[in-house]
N, C-alpha and C positions, 0 to 999 in steps of 0.2 A: 874082410867081409863087407858086403854091401847091405845097407839097411833096406828093408821092405817099405814101400810107401804106405801100406796099410797099417803097419805096426806103429806109426807115429801117433795114432789116436789113443784114447783111453782103453785099457785092457778089459774093463767091465763097465757096465752102465751104472752111473751113480744114482742112488735112491735116497730120498729124504723122508723124514717121518712127518708128513703132513705140512711141510713148508714149501712144496713145489708149485709149479704153474698149474698143475691139475686140480688144485683145490677150488679154483674159480668155476670149474665145470661141474662140480658136485651140486646136486639139488637136495634140499632138506627133505627128510622123511616126515610127512605130515599124516598124522593118524587121528581119528576121532575118538580113540579110546583114551580114557583118563590114565595118567601115569601115577602109580603108587610111589611117591617120592621116598618114603621110608624104606620100602623094599628095595628100590633102586640104590639108595644110599648105603644100605647094609652090604652091598656087594663090594664096596670100596672102603679104604681107610686112609687116614692121614691127609696129605696134601692133595692127592688125587680125588678124594671124596669132596674136599672143599672146592677144588677147581670145577668139578663136574656140576656140583650144586649151584655154584655161582654162574656157570654157563647157562644152566636151565633157568635160573631166576632172571638173568638178563634177557633171554629170548622170550620167556613167557610174558615179561613186562612189556615188550615191544608189541606182542600180539594183542594184549589187553588194551593198550593205548590205541592201536590201530582200529580195533573193533569199537571202541568207545567213540571214535570220531565219526563213525558211520551212522 
């Protein structure tokens, strides 16, 4: 049997969970509405809750520092 030239590639496209090249093309969602942190945090538990709150804290801190320089 002869091999097809096309079958030498991957059988299916590989997908990653947030670690691919496409992450640089994403733009942040900016909203003027205040975020109810307690309500948002109540949707999660354990390590996920901690990681999401740390992410929010780190990004909100950058925004406040940026605005204070202006």
